[in-house]
All heavy atoms as a GROMACS GRO file, in nm:
protein
  592
    1MET      N    1  -3.028   0.423  -0.428
    1MET     CA    2  -3.118   0.319  -0.468
    1MET      C    3  -3.144   0.222  -0.353
    1MET      O    4  -3.257   0.178  -0.334
    1MET     CB    5  -3.061   0.246  -0.588
    1MET     CG    6  -3.145   0.132  -0.630
    1MET     SD    7  -3.084   0.052  -0.774
    1MET     CE    8  -3.195  -0.083  -0.779
    2ALA      N    9  -3.040   0.188  -0.281
    2ALA     CA   10  -3.057   0.093  -0.171
    2ALA      C   11  -3.154   0.148  -0.067
    2ALA      O   12  -3.236   0.074  -0.012
    2ALA     CB   13  -2.923   0.059  -0.108
    3ALA      N   14  -3.148   0.278  -0.039
    3ALA     CA   15  -3.238   0.338   0.060
    3ALA      C   16  -3.383   0.332   0.011
    3ALA      O   17  -3.474   0.301   0.089
    3ALA     CB   18  -3.197   0.482   0.088
    4ALA      N   19  -3.404   0.359  -0.117
    4ALA     CA   20  -3.540   0.351  -0.173
    4ALA      C   21  -3.590   0.207  -0.168
    4ALA      O   22  -3.706   0.182  -0.132
    4ALA     CB   23  -3.541   0.404  -0.316
    5ALA      N   24  -3.505   0.111  -0.203
    5ALA     CA   25  -3.544  -0.030  -0.199
    5ALA      C   26  -3.576  -0.073  -0.056
    5ALA      O   27  -3.673  -0.146  -0.033
    5ALA     CB   28  -3.433  -0.116  -0.258
    6ARG      N   29  -3.497  -0.027   0.040
    6ARG     CA   30  -3.522  -0.061   0.180
    6ARG      C   31  -3.658  -0.008   0.224
    6ARG      O   32  -3.736  -0.078   0.289
    6ARG     CB   33  -3.410  -0.006   0.269
    6ARG     CG   34  -3.426  -0.041   0.415
    6ARG     CD   35  -3.307   0.001   0.502
    6ARG     NE   36  -3.251   0.130   0.470
    6ARG     CZ   37  -3.132   0.149   0.409
    6ARG    NH1   38  -3.058   0.048   0.372
    6ARG    NH2   39  -3.089   0.271   0.384
    7TYR      N   40  -3.688   0.116   0.187
    7TYR     CA   41  -3.818   0.175   0.223
    7TYR      C   42  -3.933   0.094   0.164
    7TYR      O   43  -4.026   0.056   0.234
    7TYR     CB   44  -3.827   0.321   0.177
    7TYR     CG   45  -3.965   0.377   0.200
    7TYR    CD1   46  -4.002   0.422   0.327
    7TYR    CD2   47  -4.059   0.379   0.099
    7TYR    CE1   48  -4.130   0.470   0.350
    7TYR    CE2   49  -4.187   0.427   0.122
    7TYR     CZ   50  -4.222   0.472   0.247
    7TYR     OH   51  -4.348   0.517   0.271
    8VAL      N   52  -3.925   0.068   0.033
    8VAL     CA   53  -4.033  -0.004  -0.034
    8VAL      C   54  -4.047  -0.145   0.024
    8VAL      O   55  -4.158  -0.194   0.046
    8VAL     CB   56  -4.011  -0.007  -0.187
    8VAL    CG1   57  -4.110  -0.102  -0.255
    8VAL    CG2   58  -4.025   0.133  -0.245
    9SER      N   59  -3.934  -0.209   0.049
    9SER     CA   60  -3.934  -0.346   0.101
    9SER      C   61  -4.007  -0.357   0.236
    9SER      O   62  -4.071  -0.458   0.264
    9SER     CB   63  -3.790  -0.395   0.116
    9SER     OG   64  -3.786  -0.525   0.168
   10ASP      N   65  -3.997  -0.251   0.316
   10ASP     CA   66  -4.058  -0.251   0.450
   10ASP      C   67  -4.192  -0.179   0.455
   10ASP      O   68  -4.242  -0.151   0.564
   10ASP     CB   69  -3.963  -0.184   0.550
   10ASP     CG   70  -3.835  -0.264   0.571
   10ASP    OD1   71  -3.836  -0.387   0.547
   10ASP    OD2   72  -3.733  -0.203   0.609
   11SER      N   73  -4.251  -0.148   0.340
   11SER     CA   74  -4.374  -0.068   0.339
   11SER      C   75  -4.490  -0.145   0.276
   11SER      O   76  -4.474  -0.255   0.224
   11SER     CB   77  -4.351   0.061   0.260
   11SER     OG   78  -4.350   0.034   0.121
   12ASP      N   79  -4.605  -0.082   0.279
   12ASP     CA   80  -4.724  -0.138   0.213
   12ASP      C   81  -4.711  -0.135   0.061
   12ASP      O   82  -4.794  -0.193  -0.009
   12ASP     CB   83  -4.849  -0.060   0.254
   12ASP     CG   84  -4.883  -0.077   0.401
   12ASP    OD1   85  -4.842  -0.179   0.461
   12ASP    OD2   86  -4.952   0.011   0.457
   13PHE      N   87  -4.608  -0.068   0.009
   13PHE     CA   88  -4.589  -0.058  -0.135
   13PHE      C   89  -4.518  -0.180  -0.194
   13PHE      O   90  -4.512  -0.196  -0.315
   13PHE     CB   91  -4.510   0.069  -0.170
   13PHE     CG   92  -4.584   0.194  -0.137
   13PHE    CD1   93  -4.544   0.272  -0.030
   13PHE    CD2   94  -4.694   0.234  -0.210
   13PHE    CE1   95  -4.612   0.389   0.003
   13PHE    CE2   96  -4.763   0.350  -0.178
   13PHE     CZ   97  -4.722   0.428  -0.071
   14LYS      N   98  -4.463  -0.266  -0.107
   14LYS     CA   99  -4.394  -0.384  -0.156
   14LYS      C  100  -4.490  -0.469  -0.239
   14LYS      O  101  -4.602  -0.496  -0.198
   14LYS     CB  102  -4.338  -0.468  -0.040
   14LYS     CG  103  -4.256  -0.586  -0.088
   14LYS     CD  104  -4.193  -0.658   0.027
   14LYS     CE  105  -4.112  -0.776  -0.025
   14LYS     NZ  106  -4.046  -0.846   0.082
   15GLY      N  107  -4.444  -0.506  -0.358
   15GLY     CA  108  -4.528  -0.581  -0.450
   15GLY      C  109  -4.610  -0.494  -0.542
   15GLY      O  110  -4.663  -0.540  -0.642
   16LYS      N  111  -4.620  -0.366  -0.509
   16LYS     CA  112  -4.695  -0.270  -0.592
   16LYS      C  113  -4.602  -0.176  -0.666
   16LYS      O  114  -4.635  -0.128  -0.773
   16LYS     CB  115  -4.790  -0.189  -0.504
   16LYS     CG  116  -4.894  -0.272  -0.432
   16LYS     CD  117  -4.976  -0.187  -0.338
   16LYS     CE  118  -5.069  -0.275  -0.255
   16LYS     NZ  119  -5.136  -0.199  -0.151
   17VAL      N  120  -4.486  -0.147  -0.605
   17VAL     CA  121  -4.389  -0.054  -0.663
   17VAL      C  122  -4.257  -0.127  -0.680
   17VAL      O  123  -4.211  -0.193  -0.587
   17VAL     CB  124  -4.369   0.069  -0.570
   17VAL    CG1  125  -4.257   0.158  -0.620
   17VAL    CG2  126  -4.497   0.147  -0.557
   18LYS      N  127  -4.199  -0.119  -0.799
   18LYS     CA  128  -4.067  -0.177  -0.823
   18LYS      C  129  -3.964  -0.064  -0.823
   18LYS      O  130  -3.990   0.046  -0.871
   18LYS     CB  131  -4.062  -0.249  -0.958
   18LYS     CG  132  -4.148  -0.371  -0.964
   18LYS     CD  133  -4.092  -0.481  -0.876
   18LYS     CE  134  -4.175  -0.607  -0.890
   18LYS     NZ  135  -4.122  -0.717  -0.815
   19VAL      N  136  -3.847  -0.092  -0.771
   19VAL     CA  137  -3.739   0.005  -0.762
   19VAL      C  138  -3.629  -0.038  -0.858
   19VAL      O  139  -3.597  -0.155  -0.868
   19VAL     CB  140  -3.683   0.012  -0.618
   19VAL    CG1  141  -3.568   0.111  -0.609
   19VAL    CG2  142  -3.793   0.047  -0.520
   20THR      N  143  -3.571   0.058  -0.929
   20THR     CA  144  -3.457   0.030  -1.014
   20THR      C  145  -3.365   0.150  -1.015
   20THR      O  146  -3.405   0.260  -0.978
   20THR     CB  147  -3.500  -0.010  -1.157
   20THR    OG1  148  -3.387  -0.059  -1.228
   20THR    CG2  149  -3.560   0.108  -1.231
   21GLY      N  150  -3.242   0.130  -1.057
   21GLY     CA  151  -3.144   0.239  -1.060
   21GLY      C  152  -3.004   0.184  -1.060
   21GLY      O  153  -2.979   0.075  -1.112
   22LEU      N  154  -2.913   0.257  -1.001
   22LEU     CA  155  -2.772   0.219  -0.996
   22LEU      C  156  -2.735   0.172  -0.856
   22LEU      O  157  -2.771   0.235  -0.758
   22LEU     CB  158  -2.683   0.338  -1.034
   22LEU     CG  159  -2.706   0.398  -1.171
   22LEU    CD1  160  -2.625   0.525  -1.189
   22LEU    CD2  161  -2.672   0.299  -1.279
   23GLY      N  162  -2.662   0.061  -0.849
   23GLY     CA  163  -2.620   0.009  -0.720
   23GLY      C  164  -2.516  -0.099  -0.738
   23GLY      O  165  -2.479  -0.133  -0.849
   24THR      N  166  -2.471  -0.153  -0.628
   24THR     CA  167  -2.375  -0.262  -0.633
   24THR      C  168  -2.447  -0.392  -0.595
   24THR      O  169  -2.549  -0.389  -0.526
   24THR     CB  170  -2.257  -0.240  -0.535
   24THR    OG1  171  -2.308  -0.244  -0.402
   24THR    CG2  172  -2.187  -0.108  -0.561
   25PRO      N  173  -2.394  -0.505  -0.639
   25PRO     CA  174  -2.458  -0.632  -0.604
   25PRO      C  175  -2.474  -0.651  -0.453
   25PRO      O  176  -2.578  -0.698  -0.408
   25PRO     CB  177  -2.363  -0.737  -0.663
   25PRO     CG  178  -2.301  -0.667  -0.780
   25PRO     CD  179  -2.283  -0.525  -0.733
   26ASN      N  180  -2.373  -0.613  -0.376
   26ASN     CA  181  -2.384  -0.629  -0.231
   26ASN      C  182  -2.496  -0.543  -0.173
   26ASN      O  183  -2.566  -0.586  -0.081
   26ASN     CB  184  -2.251  -0.595  -0.163
   26ASN     CG  185  -2.150  -0.706  -0.178
   26ASN    OD1  186  -2.186  -0.820  -0.206
   26ASN    ND2  187  -2.023  -0.673  -0.163
   27GLN      N  188  -2.512  -0.421  -0.225
   27GLN     CA  189  -2.618  -0.333  -0.175
   27GLN      C  190  -2.756  -0.387  -0.211
   27GLN      O  191  -2.851  -0.371  -0.135
   27GLN     CB  192  -2.608  -0.194  -0.237
   27GLN     CG  193  -2.493  -0.110  -0.191
   27GLN     CD  194  -2.488   0.020  -0.269
   27GLN    OE1  195  -2.515   0.024  -0.390
   27GLN    NE2  196  -2.455   0.128  -0.200
   28MET      N  197  -2.768  -0.449  -0.328
   28MET     CA  198  -2.899  -0.481  -0.382
   28MET      C  199  -2.943  -0.626  -0.365
   28MET      O  200  -3.058  -0.659  -0.388
   28MET     CB  201  -2.902  -0.445  -0.532
   28MET     CG  202  -2.867  -0.298  -0.558
   28MET     SD  203  -2.954  -0.182  -0.449
   28MET     CE  204  -3.123  -0.221  -0.483
   29ARG      N  205  -2.853  -0.713  -0.324
   29ARG     CA  206  -2.881  -0.857  -0.316
   29ARG      C  207  -3.012  -0.890  -0.243
   29ARG      O  208  -3.098  -0.961  -0.294
   29ARG     CB  209  -2.764  -0.930  -0.250
   29ARG     CG  210  -2.784  -1.081  -0.240
   29ARG     CD  211  -2.660  -1.151  -0.189
   29ARG     NE  212  -2.557  -1.147  -0.294
   29ARG     CZ  213  -2.444  -1.077  -0.286
   29ARG    NH1  214  -2.415  -1.007  -0.178
   29ARG    NH2  215  -2.358  -1.077  -0.386
   30ALA      N  216  -3.028  -0.839  -0.124
   30ALA     CA  217  -3.147  -0.872  -0.044
   30ALA      C  218  -3.275  -0.826  -0.113
   30ALA      O  219  -3.378  -0.895  -0.107
   30ALA     CB  220  -3.137  -0.809   0.094
   31TYR      N  221  -3.270  -0.712  -0.181
   31TYR     CA  222  -3.389  -0.656  -0.245
   31TYR      C  223  -3.424  -0.728  -0.374
   31TYR      O  224  -3.541  -0.738  -0.411
   31TYR     CB  225  -3.372  -0.505  -0.266
   31TYR     CG  226  -3.334  -0.438  -0.137
   31TYR    CD1  227  -3.209  -0.381  -0.121
   31TYR    CD2  228  -3.421  -0.438  -0.028
   31TYR    CE1  229  -3.172  -0.323  -0.001
   31TYR    CE2  230  -3.384  -0.381   0.093
   31TYR     CZ  231  -3.259  -0.324   0.105
   31TYR     OH  232  -3.223  -0.267   0.224
   32VAL      N  233  -3.323  -0.782  -0.442
   32VAL     CA  234  -3.349  -0.866  -0.558
   32VAL      C  235  -3.410  -0.997  -0.511
   32VAL      O  236  -3.510  -1.046  -0.566
   32VAL     CB  237  -3.220  -0.890  -0.640
   32VAL    CG1  238  -3.242  -0.996  -0.747
   32VAL    CG2  239  -3.171  -0.760  -0.704
   33GLU      N  240  -3.352  -1.054  -0.406
   33GLU     CA  241  -3.402  -1.181  -0.354
   33GLU      C  242  -3.544  -1.172  -0.300
   33GLU      O  243  -3.622  -1.267  -0.313
   33GLU     CB  244  -3.307  -1.234  -0.246
   33GLU     CG  245  -3.175  -1.281  -0.304
   33GLU     CD  246  -3.072  -1.320  -0.197
   33GLU    OE1  247  -3.097  -1.299  -0.076
   33GLU    OE2  248  -2.966  -1.370  -0.237
   34ASP      N  249  -3.581  -1.057  -0.241
   34ASP     CA  250  -3.717  -1.047  -0.186
   34ASP      C  251  -3.818  -0.991  -0.287
   34ASP      O  252  -3.935  -0.975  -0.256
   34ASP     CB  253  -3.720  -0.967  -0.055
   34ASP     CG  254  -3.711  -0.816  -0.071
   34ASP    OD1  255  -3.710  -0.765  -0.186
   34ASP    OD2  256  -3.704  -0.747   0.032
   35GLY      N  257  -3.773  -0.964  -0.410
   35GLY     CA  258  -3.863  -0.920  -0.516
   35GLY      C  259  -3.890  -0.771  -0.523
   35GLY      O  260  -3.966  -0.727  -0.608
   36THR      N  261  -3.829  -0.693  -0.437
   36THR     CA  262  -3.847  -0.547  -0.442
   36THR      C  263  -3.783  -0.489  -0.568
   36THR      O  264  -3.835  -0.395  -0.627
   36THR     CB  265  -3.786  -0.480  -0.318
   36THR    OG1  266  -3.847  -0.535  -0.201
   36THR    CG2  267  -3.806  -0.330  -0.318
   37VAL      N  268  -3.671  -0.545  -0.609
   37VAL     CA  269  -3.596  -0.498  -0.727
   37VAL      C  270  -3.588  -0.612  -0.827
   37VAL      O  271  -3.546  -0.722  -0.793
   37VAL     CB  272  -3.454  -0.453  -0.684
   37VAL    CG1  273  -3.370  -0.418  -0.806
   37VAL    CG2  274  -3.462  -0.335  -0.590
   38ASP      N  275  -3.630  -0.585  -0.951
   38ASP     CA  276  -3.617  -0.685  -1.058
   38ASP      C  277  -3.483  -0.675  -1.128
   38ASP      O  278  -3.427  -0.775  -1.172
   38ASP     CB  279  -3.726  -0.666  -1.164
   38ASP     CG  280  -3.862  -0.714  -1.115
   38ASP    OD1  281  -3.866  -0.799  -1.023
   38ASP    OD2  282  -3.963  -0.667  -1.168
   39ALA      N  283  -3.434  -0.552  -1.143
   39ALA     CA  284  -3.309  -0.531  -1.216
   39ALA      C  285  -3.247  -0.400  -1.171
   39ALA      O  286  -3.317  -0.309  -1.127
   39ALA     CB  287  -3.335  -0.527  -1.366
   40PHE      N  288  -3.116  -0.392  -1.187
   40PHE     CA  289  -3.045  -0.267  -1.156
   40PHE      C  290  -2.918  -0.265  -1.239
   40PHE      O  291  -2.874  -0.367  -1.291
   40PHE     CB  292  -3.015  -0.254  -1.006
   40PHE     CG  293  -2.920  -0.356  -0.952
   40PHE    CD1  294  -2.784  -0.327  -0.942
   40PHE    CD2  295  -2.963  -0.480  -0.914
   40PHE    CE1  296  -2.697  -0.421  -0.893
   40PHE    CE2  297  -2.876  -0.575  -0.864
   40PHE     CZ  298  -2.742  -0.545  -0.854
   41ALA      N  299  -2.859  -0.148  -1.251
   41ALA     CA  300  -2.734  -0.133  -1.326
   41ALA      C  301  -2.620  -0.118  -1.226
   41ALA      O  302  -2.637  -0.060  -1.118
   41ALA     CB  303  -2.740  -0.011  -1.416
   42LEU      N  304  -2.506  -0.173  -1.262
   42LEU     CA  305  -2.389  -0.157  -1.177
   42LEU      C  306  -2.340  -0.014  -1.180
   42LEU      O  307  -2.343   0.052  -1.284
   42LEU     CB  308  -2.277  -0.250  -1.222
   42LEU     CG  309  -2.302  -0.398  -1.202
   42LEU    CD1  310  -2.186  -0.478  -1.261
   42LEU    CD2  311  -2.319  -0.430  -1.055
   43TRP      N  312  -2.293   0.033  -1.069
   43TRP     CA  313  -2.237   0.166  -1.060
   43TRP      C  314  -2.092   0.158  -1.106
   43TRP      O  315  -2.006   0.113  -1.033
   43TRP     CB  316  -2.246   0.217  -0.915
   43TRP     CG  317  -2.199   0.357  -0.901
   43TRP    CD1  318  -2.074   0.397  -0.865
   43TRP    CD2  319  -2.273   0.475  -0.922
   43TRP    NE1  320  -2.067   0.532  -0.862
   43TRP    CE2  321  -2.188   0.583  -0.898
   43TRP    CE3  322  -2.404   0.500  -0.962
   43TRP    CZ2  323  -2.230   0.715  -0.911
   43TRP    CZ3  324  -2.444   0.631  -0.972
   43TRP    CH2  325  -2.358   0.736  -0.948
   44ASN      N  326  -2.068   0.193  -1.229
   44ASN     CA  327  -1.934   0.188  -1.286
   44ASN      C  328  -1.902   0.326  -1.344
   44ASN      O  329  -1.948   0.359  -1.454
   44ASN     CB  330  -1.927   0.081  -1.395
   44ASN     CG  331  -1.789   0.068  -1.453
   44ASN    OD1  332  -1.714   0.164  -1.464
   44ASN    ND2  333  -1.754  -0.053  -1.494
   45PRO      N  334  -1.827   0.408  -1.272
   45PRO     CA  335  -1.801   0.546  -1.318
   45PRO      C  336  -1.739   0.553  -1.457
   45PRO      O  337  -1.772   0.643  -1.534
   45PRO     CB  338  -1.705   0.601  -1.212
   45PRO     CG  339  -1.730   0.518  -1.091
   45PRO     CD  340  -1.766   0.382  -1.142
   46GLU      N  341  -1.652   0.460  -1.493
   46GLU     CA  342  -1.589   0.464  -1.625
   46GLU      C  343  -1.694   0.446  -1.735
   46GLU      O  344  -1.698   0.522  -1.832
   46GLU     CB  345  -1.482   0.356  -1.636
   46GLU     CG  346  -1.410   0.358  -1.770
   46GLU     CD  347  -1.302   0.251  -1.779
   46GLU    OE1  348  -1.268   0.188  -1.678
   46GLU    OE2  349  -1.250   0.233  -1.890
   47ASP      N  350  -1.781   0.346  -1.720
   47ASP     CA  351  -1.884   0.321  -1.820
   47ASP      C  352  -1.985   0.435  -1.826
   47ASP      O  353  -2.029   0.476  -1.933
   47ASP     CB  354  -1.957   0.190  -1.792
   47ASP     CG  355  -1.872   0.068  -1.821
   47ASP    OD1  356  -1.767   0.081  -1.888
   47ASP    OD2  357  -1.911  -0.041  -1.775
   48LEU      N  358  -2.023   0.488  -1.710
   48LEU     CA  359  -2.119   0.598  -1.708
   48LEU      C  360  -2.061   0.724  -1.770
   48LEU      O  361  -2.130   0.799  -1.839
   48LEU     CB  362  -2.167   0.624  -1.566
   48LEU     CG  363  -2.251   0.513  -1.504
   48LEU    CD1  364  -2.280   0.543  -1.358
   48LEU    CD2  365  -2.378   0.491  -1.581
   49GLY      N  366  -1.932   0.746  -1.747
   49GLY     CA  367  -1.865   0.861  -1.809
   49GLY      C  368  -1.861   0.848  -1.960
   49GLY      O  369  -1.886   0.944  -2.034
   50TYR      N  370  -1.830   0.727  -2.009
   50TYR     CA  371  -1.830   0.702  -2.153
   50TYR      C  372  -1.969   0.727  -2.210
   50TYR      O  373  -1.984   0.793  -2.312
   50TYR     CB  374  -1.784   0.558  -2.183
   50TYR     CG  375  -1.796   0.524  -2.329
   50TYR    CD1  376  -1.695   0.561  -2.419
   50TYR    CD2  377  -1.907   0.460  -2.378
   50TYR    CE1  378  -1.707   0.533  -2.553
   50TYR    CE2  379  -1.920   0.432  -2.514
   50TYR     CZ  380  -1.820   0.468  -2.601
   50TYR     OH  381  -1.832   0.441  -2.734
   51LEU      N  382  -2.070   0.673  -2.145
   51LEU     CA  383  -2.206   0.690  -2.193
   51LEU      C  384  -2.246   0.838  -2.198
   51LEU      O  385  -2.306   0.884  -2.295
   51LEU     CB  386  -2.304   0.613  -2.104
   51LEU     CG  387  -2.452   0.633  -2.134
   51LEU    CD1  388  -2.485   0.586  -2.274
   51LEU    CD2  389  -2.536   0.560  -2.031
   52ALA      N  390  -2.212   0.913  -2.094
   52ALA     CA  391  -2.246   1.056  -2.091
   52ALA      C  392  -2.177   1.131  -2.204
   52ALA      O  393  -2.239   1.214  -2.272
   52ALA     CB  394  -2.208   1.115  -1.956
   53ALA      N  395  -2.048   1.103  -2.227
   53ALA     CA  396  -1.976   1.170  -2.335
   53ALA      C  397  -2.033   1.130  -2.471
   53ALA      O  398  -2.051   1.215  -2.559
   53ALA     CB  399  -1.827   1.136  -2.328
   54PHE      N  400  -2.062   1.002  -2.490
   54PHE     CA  401  -2.119   0.956  -2.616
   54PHE      C  402  -2.255   1.022  -2.642
   54PHE      O  403  -2.282   1.070  -2.752
   54PHE     CB  404  -2.134   0.804  -2.616
   54PHE     CG  405  -2.207   0.754  -2.737
   54PHE    CD1  406  -2.142   0.744  -2.860
   54PHE    CD2  407  -2.340   0.720  -2.729
   54PHE    CE1  408  -2.210   0.701  -2.972
   54PHE    CE2  409  -2.408   0.677  -2.841
   54PHE     CZ  410  -2.343   0.668  -2.962
   55ALA      N  411  -2.339   1.025  -2.540
   55ALA     CA  412  -2.472   1.084  -2.557
   55ALA      C  413  -2.463   1.233  -2.588
   55ALA      O  414  -2.535   1.284  -2.674
   55ALA     CB  415  -2.556   1.060  -2.432
   56ALA      N  416  -2.374   1.304  -2.520
   56ALA     CA  417  -2.357   1.447  -2.546
   56ALA      C  418  -2.313   1.472  -2.690
   56ALA      O  419  -2.368   1.559  -2.759
   56ALA     CB  420  -2.257   1.507  -2.448
   57LYS      N  421  -2.217   1.395  -2.738
   57LYS     CA  422  -2.169   1.410  -2.876
   57LYS      C  423  -2.279   1.376  -2.975
   57LYS      O  424  -2.299   1.447  -3.075
   57LYS     CB  425  -2.046   1.324  -2.902
   57LYS     CG  426  -1.992   1.341  -3.044
   57LYS     CD  427  -1.866   1.262  -3.066
   57LYS     CE  428  -1.804   1.283  -3.202
   57LYS     NZ  429  -1.889   1.312  -3.314
   58ALA      N  430  -2.352   1.269  -2.949
   58ALA     CA  431  -2.460   1.229  -3.040
   58ALA      C  432  -2.570   1.336  -3.046
   58ALA      O  433  -2.625   1.362  -3.152
   58ALA     CB  434  -2.518   1.095  -2.996
   59LEU      N  435  -2.599   1.399  -2.932
   59LEU     CA  436  -2.697   1.508  -2.931
   59LEU      C  437  -2.648   1.626  -3.012
   59LEU      O  438  -2.721   1.683  -3.094
   59LEU     CB  439  -2.728   1.552  -2.787
   59LEU     CG  440  -2.824   1.464  -2.710
   59LEU    CD1  441  -2.820   1.498  -2.562
   59LEU    CD2  442  -2.966   1.479  -2.764
   60VAL      N  443  -2.522   1.666  -2.992
   60VAL     CA  444  -2.464   1.779  -3.065
   60VAL      C  445  -2.461   1.752  -3.215
   60VAL      O  446  -2.492   1.839  -3.297
   60VAL     CB  447  -2.322   1.812  -3.012
   60VAL    CG1  448  -2.250   1.909  -3.103
   60VAL    CG2  449  -2.332   1.869  -2.870
   61ASP      N  450  -2.426   1.629  -3.253
   61ASP     CA  451  -2.416   1.592  -3.394
   61ASP      C  452  -2.551   1.567  -3.459
   61ASP      O  453  -2.560   1.548  -3.580
   61ASP     CB  454  -2.329   1.466  -3.411
   61ASP     CG  455  -2.183   1.490  -3.378
   61ASP    OD1  456  -2.142   1.608  -3.366
   61ASP    OD2  457  -2.110   1.389  -3.365
   62GLY      N  458  -2.657   1.563  -3.380
   62GLY     CA  459  -2.790   1.539  -3.435
   62GLY      C  460  -2.821   1.392  -3.460
   62GLY      O  461  -2.919   1.359  -3.526
   63ASP      N  462  -2.737   1.301  -3.408
   63ASP     CA  463  -2.760   1.158  -3.427
   63ASP      C  464  -2.874   1.106  -3.338
   63ASP      O  465  -2.935   1.004  -3.370
   63ASP     CB  466  -2.633   1.078  -3.397
   63ASP     CG  467  -2.520   1.110  -3.495
   63ASP    OD1  468  -2.550   1.148  -3.610
   63ASP    OD2  469  -2.403   1.094  -3.456
   64ILE      N  470  -2.898   1.173  -3.228
   64ILE     CA  471  -3.010   1.141  -3.140
   64ILE      C  472  -3.077   1.272  -3.099
   64ILE      O  473  -3.016   1.379  -3.107
   64ILE     CB  474  -2.967   1.061  -3.015
   64ILE    CG1  475  -2.868   1.139  -2.928
   64ILE    CG2  476  -2.910   0.924  -3.052
   64ILE    CD1  477  -2.835   1.073  -2.795
   65THR      N  478  -3.201   1.260  -3.055
   65THR     CA  479  -3.275   1.380  -3.014
   65THR      C  480  -3.303   1.380  -2.864
   65THR      O  481  -3.338   1.484  -2.808
   65THR     CB  482  -3.410   1.388  -3.087
   65THR    OG1  483  -3.490   1.276  -3.049
   65THR    CG2  484  -3.391   1.390  -3.238
   66GLY      N  485  -3.294   1.265  -2.801
   66GLY     CA  486  -3.331   1.253  -2.661
   66GLY      C  487  -3.477   1.221  -2.641
   66GLY      O  488  -3.527   1.219  -2.529
   67LYS      N  489  -3.547   1.193  -2.752
   67LYS     CA  490  -3.689   1.160  -2.746
   67LYS      C  491  -3.709   1.030  -2.668
   67LYS      O  492  -3.631   0.936  -2.682
   67LYS     CB  493  -3.744   1.144  -2.888
   67LYS     CG  494  -3.890   1.114  -2.895
   67LYS     CD  495  -3.934   1.098  -3.039
   67LYS     CE  496  -4.079   1.052  -3.044
   67LYS     NZ  497  -4.119   1.021  -3.181
   68GLU      N  498  -3.812   1.025  -2.586
   68GLU     CA  499  -3.842   0.905  -2.507
   68GLU      C  500  -3.855   0.784  -2.598
   68GLU      O  501  -3.919   0.790  -2.704
   68GLU     CB  502  -3.971   0.924  -2.429
   68GLU     CG  503  -4.005   0.809  -2.339
   68GLU     CD  504  -4.129   0.832  -2.256
   68GLU    OE1  505  -4.169   0.948  -2.239
   68GLU    OE2  506  -4.186   0.733  -2.208
   69GLY      N  507  -3.789   0.675  -2.560
   69GLY     CA  508  -3.795   0.551  -2.637
   69GLY      C  509  -3.693   0.540  -2.748
   69GLY      O  510  -3.679   0.435  -2.810
   70GLU      N  511  -3.621   0.649  -2.776
   70GLU     CA  512  -3.519   0.646  -2.881
   70GLU      C  513  -3.409   0.548  -2.844
   70GLU      O  514  -3.372   0.536  -2.727
   70GLU     CB  515  -3.460   0.786  -2.898
   70GLU     CG  516  -3.362   0.798  -3.010
   70GLU     CD  517  -3.319   0.942  -3.031
   70GLU    OE1  518  -3.320   1.020  -2.932
   70GLU    OE2  519  -3.286   0.977  -3.142
   71GLN      N  520  -3.357   0.475  -2.942
   71GLN     CA  521  -3.254   0.377  -2.917
   71GLN      C  522  -3.125   0.416  -2.988
   71GLN      O  523  -3.128   0.475  -3.095
   71GLN     CB  524  -3.297   0.239  -2.965
   71GLN     CG  525  -3.416   0.186  -2.888
   71GLN     CD  526  -3.455   0.047  -2.934
   71GLN    OE1  527  -3.389  -0.014  -3.016
   71GLN    NE2  528  -3.563  -0.003  -2.880
   72VAL      N  529  -3.014   0.380  -2.926
   72VAL     CA  530  -2.882   0.399  -2.986
   72VAL      C  531  -2.827   0.260  -3.011
   72VAL      O  532  -2.827   0.175  -2.922
   72VAL     CB  533  -2.788   0.477  -2.891
   72VAL    CG1  534  -2.650   0.491  -2.952
   72VAL    CG2  535  -2.848   0.613  -2.860
   73HIS      N  536  -2.783   0.236  -3.131
   73HIS     CA  537  -2.733   0.104  -3.167
   73HIS      C  538  -2.583   0.097  -3.146
   73HIS      O  539  -2.513   0.197  -3.157
   73HIS     CB  540  -2.771   0.071  -3.311
   73HIS     CG  541  -2.919   0.070  -3.330
   73HIS    ND1  542  -2.998  -0.036  -3.292
   73HIS    CD2  543  -3.004   0.164  -3.377
   73HIS    CE1  544  -3.124  -0.008  -3.316
   73HIS    NE2  545  -3.131   0.113  -3.368
   74ARG      N  546  -2.536  -0.021  -3.116
   74ARG     CA  547  -2.395  -0.043  -3.083
   74ARG      C  548  -2.303   0.014  -3.191
   74ARG      O  549  -2.203   0.075  -3.161
   74ARG     CB  550  -2.367  -0.191  -3.064
   74ARG     CG  551  -2.223  -0.220  -3.033
   74ARG     CD  552  -2.206  -0.360  -2.990
   74ARG     NE  553  -2.237  -0.361  -2.849
   74ARG     CZ  554  -2.194  -0.450  -2.763
   74ARG    NH1  555  -2.123  -0.549  -2.803
   74ARG    NH2  556  -2.224  -0.441  -2.637
   75ARG      N  557  -2.336  -0.004  -3.317
   75ARG     CA  558  -2.247   0.047  -3.423
   75ARG      C  559  -2.236   0.198  -3.417
   75ARG      O  560  -2.136   0.255  -3.456
   75ARG     CB  561  -2.293  -0.001  -3.559
   75ARG     CG  562  -2.423   0.057  -3.606
   75ARG     CD  563  -2.456   0.009  -3.748
   75ARG     NE  564  -2.578   0.067  -3.794
   75ARG     CZ  565  -2.698   0.019  -3.769
   75ARG    NH1  566  -2.711  -0.091  -3.698
   75ARG    NH2  567  -2.806   0.079  -3.813
   76GLN      N  568  -2.336   0.268  -3.364
   76GLN     CA  569  -2.329   0.412  -3.348
   76GLN      C  570  -2.232   0.449  -3.236
   76GLN      O  571  -2.175   0.557  -3.237
   76GLN     CB  572  -2.465   0.471  -3.314
   76GLN     CG  573  -2.564   0.465  -3.430
   76GLN     CD  574  -2.700   0.512  -3.386
   76GLN    OE1  575  -2.757   0.461  -3.288
   76GLN    NE2  576  -2.753   0.609  -3.457
   77ALA      N  577  -2.216   0.362  -3.140
   77ALA     CA  578  -2.134   0.394  -3.022
   77ALA      C  579  -1.985   0.375  -3.046
   77ALA      O  580  -1.904   0.410  -2.964
   77ALA     CB  581  -2.177   0.306  -2.905
   78ARG      N  582  -1.948   0.323  -3.159
   78ARG     CA  583  -1.804   0.298  -3.184
   78ARG      C  584  -1.739   0.416  -3.247
   78ARG      O  585  -1.779   0.500  -3.306
   78ARG     CB  586  -1.788   0.176  -3.273
   78ARG     CG  587  -1.826   0.052  -3.194
   78ARG     CD  588  -1.802  -0.070  -3.274
   78ARG     NE  589  -1.841  -0.182  -3.190
   78ARG     CZ  590  -1.824  -0.305  -3.222
   78ARG    NH1  591  -1.769  -0.337  -3.336
   78ARG    NH2  592  -1.862  -0.401  -3.144
   0.00000   0.00000   0.00000
């Protein structure tokens, strides 16, 4: 993500294209401050692993379909 943000920040696409994804605050600070990135998620392997396992189980159980825009509510994740 930092490499993509660096490219956009230094290109004619700055202000036209927003970059988002996974990164650390130190990697992304300059790009948030200069407006290239509005938001990003922290790279946390434990949380991402939990999310992947939860999503896989929910798909197998038929609780979610993976349809674009579908939401999972907190009570489902417990």
